[in-house]
N, C-alpha and C positions, 0 to 999 in steps of 0.2 A: 412644342418645347415648354413644360409644365415650371412653375416659380420653384426657386429652390426652396427644402424644405425644412420650415423652422425646428428648434429642436424639440418642442413638444408634439411635434409631428412625427419625427424622428423617434423620439419615445414611444408614442403610442403604436409606432407602427413596429418595433422591437416587441413590447409589450403584446399584441395582436399576435404575432408570429411565434413567440414562445407558448404561448396559450393555443394555437391551432396545431402546432408540431404534438403540444401534450395531449390535446384531445385526439388528434389522427392515432399515435400510439395506443392509448386507451382503446380505442374504438375497432384499430384495425390490428394489432399486435396481442394488447394484454384482454383484449375481448370484455373490457368492463367500463361501458361508454358514462361519459359523469355529464353529458348535457343532452338538451333534447335537438334533434334536428333543426329544427327553426332558429333554436340560439347558437348554434353551430353556425348556420348559413348565415346569421345576422353577423357572426364574426368576420367570417370570412369574406362577406361582400363589404364590410366597412373596409377590410385589408386591400381589397380590389380599387375600391372607390379612391383612397389614400394612394394607392399605385397609378390610376388612372392621372389624377392631378399631379402628382409627384413622380415620374417616371425613373428618377434616380434612386428611388427606392427598390427599386424592382430590381433582382436578381436571381442567380441562378440556384441559389439558397432558399429565396421565398417559397412560403406555402403556397403561394400560388403558382409557380411552376412545378409544383408537386400534383401526384394522384392521391398518393394514399398516406400510407407509413413505411418505413425500413422494417426488412424481416426481423424475425428475432433469430437470434445466436444459437438457440437449442437445435434450429434445423442446417443443411448446408443450401446456400443459395442459388438459385437456375435463374439465368439472363432472360429474358424475352427478346425473340426475333424483332418483335416490331412490339412497341410498346402498349400496355393495355390502359387504354385512358378511360378519365371518368367524363360523366356527360354533364354538360350545362341543365339546368332546370328554369321549367318556368312553374309557374301556379294556377294561372288562370286562363282564358281563352283571350283574352289581349295579348298578354304575353306570347303564347303559341302564333297568333296572327303576326307579331314582330317576327317571331323567329322565320314563319314561311315567306315573310317578306323579304327578308335577308339570301334564305335559300335560292327564292326566284330570281333576286337582283344578281346572285351570284352565278348562277345557271345561262340569265337572260341577257342580262344589263339590265339597268335602270329604265329606260325607255321601254322595252319590249316584254316586261316581265307582269303586266297588270293582270292578264287575262289567264294566264297559264295556271293548271292545276298541277302539281307535284303527284305523282304517286308517293306514297310513303308506306313504311312496313309496321306493323303496332303490335305490340305483345308486354304481357304487363311485365312488370316493374318488382321482381321476388327479392324479398327480403332476406336474404343468404349471402352466402361468399362465394366471389368471383374466382374462377381456379381456368388454369390452362393444363390443357394436356396435349402433348408431344408425342408422333406415332412415327415411327422411323421404320420402313418397309412393313407397314401395317401392323406392328408391335407397337403397344403404350409403350414408351420410353423414360419419357419425363412428365409428373404431375405436378404443379407449383401453384402457390396463390399469386394475387395481383402484386403484393408487395408495395413498392413506390413507384409501380407500373414497369420501370425497368428490371426490375429483380425482385425476384420473390422466393419465397422459403420452399424448397425442394421437400416436399410432401407425397412422394410418388408411391413409398408403402402403403399410406393411410388411404390415400384415392383408390388402390387399386381391391380395397375392400367393397367398395360399392357395387352392389348387382348392377345398377344402372349406368354404369362406365363399361364399355367393350374393351375387354385387355386385347384384342386383337379383331385388324379389321378385314372383310370378305378379300380375297387372294384379288380381285379382280380391281379392286379400289385401292390394294398395296400397291400393287403391277404399277396402273397408272397415275397413283400419287404415293411416290416413295416417302414422301417427306408432307404429313398434314399437323395442322392444329388446329384443335377444336376447344371451343372456348366457351365456358358455362357457368352455370350458378349452384352451387351446392345448399341445400335446404333440407328442413324438417316437417313434414306435414305437420298441422295441429292436432290431429288427430293420434300420432306417435307421438309427440310433443307430450300430450296430456298423460297417455300410456307409462310413458318413459319417466315421467315426475311419478307419477302414482308407485311404480316400481322401486325408485329412489326413495321415496318416502318411507316405504313399508322395509327396506332395509337399513333405515338411520341415516341415509345420508341426504344432504343436501341438496332440493331441486336447481333445475335450470332458471333463471331469470325469463327468458324467453327461447322462441324456436332459432332465432338468428343467432342468439349468443351459444345456445346448444349446439348447432350447427359449427361454428365457427370455433369452439373450443374441444368438440370430437374429434376434428380435422387435423388438429396441431397439439393431438396428443402424441409422446415419442413413443408409445407403446401402441402400435397399430391393433393389437388386439382388443383394444379399447374403443378403438374407431369403428373395427367391424362389428363390435356388439351395439353400436347406437343405430338409430332407424334413419339413415342419413339418403338422400336422393339426388339426382344429378338432373338437369336440366340443358341442354347445348342452345346456345343464341348465334355462334359464330364458327365459321369455318375458314381458314388461311393456310395456305402452303407457299414456299419459295420458288416454285413454278409460276413464272409470269403469265402462262396460259389458263391458269385456275380461274382467275378472276372474270377472263374472256368466256370461259365456259359457262360458268354459272350464271353470267350477266346479273344477279339480283340479292337481295338479302333473302327474300322469298324462295327463290330457286336451289341457293345455298343449304337452307333449311328442309328442304324437299330431298335435298343431297343426305342431307345428316340422319334423315329419318330413314332412308332406302339402308343406311348403314350401320342400323343399329341404335342410334341415339335419341333418348327422348326428347319431344322440342315439347313446347307450350299449346295444348289444344286451343288457346285463343290467339295466336298468332295468325293474322291475316293482313293484307294489303289494302289499302283505302285509297280514295282520291281526292286530293286537296283536303283546305281546312275542314269543309263539312262532315267530311270521310270520317277525319281522325277525332273532330269533336262528336259526333253521333258514338264513336267506338270508345271514346273515353267515358261517355254519360253510360253507356250500357256496361262497361264494364265496373263502375263505380255503383253500380247497382247490384251487379252481382259478387261483389266484393264480400259481401258477410255470408255467403254461400259457400266460398271456395274454403277447400281443407288445407290452403296455405297462405301464408302473409305476403300480401303486398303493400307497396306504398306509394302505386302509380303506373303509370303507362310508360313504355319506353319507346319513342316515334323516330323511325330512322327513313332516310331518302332511300328508297328501292333498289335501284340504279346503281350498279357499283361503279359505271362509268360517270356519274353524276357524283357518286361519293369522291371520286378521286377529284372531281375535276374542283370541289367546294373546299376539300383537304382540311387541314386542321391546327387549331389554336395552340398554343404552349401546353396546355394541360386537355383538351376536349376536340373531337371532331365537330367540324360546321355542319354536319348533316345527319346529326342526331342530338335528339334533346330527350330529356326526362320529366313528364306532365307527372307534378306530383299532388297527390291527393290532399283534400284540408287534413290538418291534424286531427286525429280522434280526441274527442272530448268529453268532460266528465264533470258533474256538480259536486262541491264537497263545501265544507267548512272552516275556517281558518282559526285554530285555537289556541296560536300564538304567534308571535311573532320574536324571533330573536336574532341577535346579529352575531357573527363570527368572526373571528380576526384570522387571517390569511397569514403564510409566510413571510409574504412582502410585506407586510403592515396593513391590506386592504381590509376594510368591515364591510362585509357583506349581509343585509337584511335577510334573514332567513324565513317564509312562510313556513309555519308547522301546521299540517293539515289531517283533518279526521279521515283516516283510510279511507282509500277510494280506488276503485278498479276502472283502469283508463288503458286500454288498449291489451288487454291480457295480464296484466302487470298490478302490482297493488301499492299506490304511490303514497309515501305520509308527510311529504316537504317537498318543496318549492324554493328556486333563489329568488330573490327579488332583485337582485344584480346591483342597485347603487339609489341612493339617495332620490334624484330625479326620477327612477322609475317608478320607486316607493310613492312619491308624490303623485306622477301623474296617473298611476292606476287606483290611488287614493286606498288601500287596501288597512282593514282593521280589524281587529280580532273580534271574533262573532260573525264575520261577513260571510258569506255563502258565495263562491266564486266558480267561476268554468276554469276549469283545469284542462290544459290539451296536451298532448304527448305526440310523438309523431315516432316512436318505434324505439326510442331508447328507454333508459332506466329512470332519469329525474327529468321532470314534467317543468311546463311554467303556467303561471296564472295568466288568463288571457283577460280575464276581465272580472270585476264585481257585479252582482247581479243588486245594485241598489233598492229596487222593490221590496229586499226580503233584509234589507240591512234594520237592526235594531236600534230604535232610539237613543241608547245609551251608548253606541259607540263611539270611541273617540280617537282621533287620529294617533297613528304612532310618532312619537317625536324621534328623528334619528339624535343618538346617543351624543353629547359633547367630548365626552371621554371615552377611553378607551375599556371596552369590556371586559378587557385580560389586567391589565397593568394601570387603568386611570388617568394614565396620561392624556393631554387634550390631544384631539384629533386635528387633523390639518387636511385641505383640500387646495392642492394647485388649480391655479387657475387654468381653464378650459379642458380640466378634467372633471368625468364625474363620479371620481374614487373619493373615499374619505379614507386617509391612511392614518396608524399609531407610527410615530417617527420614532420610537424608542425601541433602539435594538437590542434591549434584555427583557422586551415585552414576555412573559412566558408563554402566551398562545402562539407567537411568531416562532419562537425557540422550538417550540412542538411540533410546528410545520417545518421550517430547518432543517429538523434531525431527520424527520418522516421524508422530506424530500432525498436528502443525503444518502439515505439507506434504500432509495426507491430503485427499480431494475434497471431505470435508465441511467442510475448515479452508479454508487459503490454495490450494488444489487446484495444486501446485507440480509439474507434469508433467516425470515423471523423477527426482523425488525419494523412491528406494526405502529401504527399511530396509537395504539392504546400504550404499548410499552415505551415511545418516546415521551408520552405524557408522564408516567411513572418516573423515568429519570430526569426529568424537567422538575417536576412537584417534590422529590425527592433531593432534587440537589446535586445530583449525580453529572450531571452533563450541562454546562453553560456552554461547550461550543461544541461542534461536529468531533473534534480532534478527541475530547473526554472521553469519546467511544472506546475508543483503542487503549487506553487506561483503566478501563474497569477491570475486577476481577470477582472470581466466582462468589465470594463471600457478599460482595454488594449484591450482586444479581440474586442469591439467595434469599436476600430480603425482601423483593419485592412481590407482589399476588403473582399467585398461581405460576410462579417461577419453581419447575423443581428440577432435582440436579441434572438429568439428562438434557433437559431445554436448556438450563444454563450454560453446559458443554458445548450442544450444538451452537449457541449463539457464539459463543468465546470461538467456536470454530469457522463460523461464517465471517466473523471480523477480519480471522486472520488472513482468510482468502480472500476476503475483499482488497486485502494491503495490494494487491497485483493489478487492481484495478486497470483498464489502458487509460490513457492521459484524458482521452475526450469524455469519459464518462466521469472522471475523477474532477474534472474540472468543472463539466454539469452539474455534480454533485454539490459543489459548493455554493450555488444556488445566487449566481451575480443575476442580477436584474437585466432583461434581455437576452441571456446567454441561452439559449436553448440546447438541444441536443444535434441539431444543424449546425448551429452556429460554433458550439463546442469542438466538433469534429474539423472545420474550418480551420478553426485557431489551431487545433492541434495539429494538423497537416502541415500548414504554415511554419510555425513556429518550434516544433519536434520537441519543445520540453515547456515544464511550468516555471521554469526560471525565465526563460525568455518572453513567455506572455508577460509577466509579472513586471517585467522592465520595459516592456514595449510601450512606446509612446504612443497617441492616437495616430501620427503620420502611419507609423510602421502597421497599424491595429487595420488602418482604412486600406491597406494592400491587399488584404484577405478578402477573398471572395464572399459577400451574404455579409459584411460588416460595414455598417453604416455608421452616421458620426455618433448614433443615440448611443448603439452598443459599445463604441469606441469609450464614449466618455463614460459610458459605466465602468467598463474596465479598468480604465485610468482610475476613477475614483475608489472601487472597491479596493484593489490593491496600494491605493494610497492610505488606507486605513491601516495603523500599526498592526491593531486588534484580528485584522484580517491575514498581515503577514505574519501574523505570530501563530496563528490557527495553523498555515500551512507548512511553517515551520515545523510545529509539534505534530502535525499530522505525516511527516517525511523523518521525523525522531523516533516515531511510533513503527515507522518500516512501510508504511505507503510510497509505492513506488514513483507512482503520474508515470508510469512505463508508456513508454510512445513505441510503438510496432516498426521495425526497421523493414524499409521497404526492401523486397527480394529481386535481386538484379536477374532479369531475365538474359541480357544479352549486354553487350557493349558496343553496340551500333552508333550510339549516340556519345560516345565516351567523350569528352575534353570539349565538347560543343555546349555555348548557352545560347537559351531562346528566350524570349519575351514573347507572351500571348498577350492578343487584343481584339476585340470585336466581338460578334454574337455567334459561337459554334453550336455543332450540333448538340454537346455534350455541355455540360457543368465544366468551367475551366479547371477545377483541381481533378476531373479525369485525364485532361491532357499533362496536367502539370504531374502527375503522378506516372503515366504513360513514358514521358520523356526522360524522367528520373531513374525509373524500373530498367531502362535500356541505358542507363549511364550517362545522360546530360542532365544538365543544370538549369535552372528555369529563374530568372531575372525579373524586377519588377519594373525596370526601368532600360529603355534601350541606349545603347552607348556605342564605342568604337570596337567594344569587347562583344558585341553580342555578334554570333554565327549567324542566327536563321530569327525572324518574325511571325510567328503561327498567325495570320490574319482568318478573321471571320470576318461576317458581314458589319458593316458599320464601323468598321476601323477607325478610329480619331486621328490625334496625335500621333500618337505612338507608329503609325504607318508613314505617316508626314516626315517623322524625324528617321526613320528608316531610308525611307528614301534618298535622303539627303548625305546620311551616312552611306550609302550603297550597301545596305545590309541587305541580305536574299530573303524574301518575300514569299512563305509557302502558304500553302493549304492544307487543309486534315488530308487529301488524297496524296500529298507530296510528304508530308509528314510520314506516315504508314508507310510510304516508296523508301523512305531516309533509313525505317526500322527494317526492312524485308531485306534489302539490298546491305 
């Protein structure tokens, strides 16, 4: 049992959660990553460490329970029969040896595991987009992205354009396995990527950042003809079926890949089965040597326990299987010079040092800047203007400075002083005890306002098409906008005063603002930029309270009843809406016609009409799922057990609510019994 978490830990957990969710969306949905793999991993590892030390921080809404990110609303959703899990990662031989030890002890027990050699299946880890193909009676029925692991985007029409994906299976396979799921990776060969970028340049179009983004963006085109014109390929890595005999017939990963190859699916030529740690290590070293000669990008090796029986015995944890791991290659590196160090101000007031670099190619992409994160890291690295540094990149757009080459430092190089005052508004900066971040606490800071307006207009927020950072900056600099609500009071004459603002563009922006007024409550709440309230938290609050007015008036105790809302976020919400300026902003937004609309739950039946439920314990799905299920069948969900409670839906580790229900003779049911109540 961990110690109760202090306020600063809650705040840090909320900050990490929001950042991870934002970068998940940038990476998986918007195809515009803003962090290196290494930096994202650091954020995620810090989150996991906090949750291990303070278990009460973990909830169904935490990024630790997620695999990826939610599907875009551009496509219909597709639910996966079995979750598409992500993989645990290791970065060196010692970490893999620790994984191997856990596998051996999980299969044979601690006392009998020492001399056992596990048979593993190894294959390159392609840097592409994971997809699932569902075949019914031998015909490709649904193709989808991984999404959040449970629900992805239905991109069937686009996947059908790939020549490497069979549209139909052989008749004998279709007869034997009328339902088959095939999972794999869509990617772009490096030679095809270069040829495509050359063609785009000749046509006067912007090139693609890298093959991974090219593949993901091509698959997520609303017009499948664009996908068909892109050089996309598919490689299969898993086969599944709802028939319980499937795993028994193929026994292992290697046999299932052979089955896939026999049925027309491409598999990786470098896939093979090996014995024990030595076999895996030799394969990893060999693959690392061959990496530069491959015509596709890889960032490591996937290692799976080969036996399906052993996989089932080992099972899974919340977001990853216990029987598989990704051994990542060291990040690609290059040398360059630091031309300047600038300090940027974010929408929350955090002042971040940024190294401006002499352009350098790293991992196939030209990079020109790198975040130095905070004052402590700047001092630890001792980066100075004019220094030669090693920059590393692990497949993303923005790199990180790994170290300074001190032997090449010039004598005149001087340490960079962290500013005492905000670079934007010149107010003194503040650094809270226990935090690394320096913040500007001036809410009227112009640079923060630019960030808030840009955030307000983002796709996850109000989705105001055409309102980018440059336009937000013009609004602030000209004094047209001092709060987000001012956007809805702009007129065409004001817009035409702006740089590069033509008549049609002004009309389009005004139309986009009008359209955004009907954005759903979760998006509008997220758009307000409340510290700690990311998209997941906003969705949970909207589902629970159903109106912006109810959220504004809620106290801490009420907010803590919402799954995924901890003390830090609750305190942030209460503080935000206690400020008159923020309440006035919401009032002016509503006066302008912003609806803060909350979708009405569509009743599927009245099977649970008049019945009151309380939910407790760990269930197979997030608590909000069961809350919505009960309400769509006419039932009501309460937060506490009383004499008016009809049923307690109890999962594992049910606590005081279970005891109280037993005392009051409330009927206690599990998930299966709930489904029976709905069916009957």
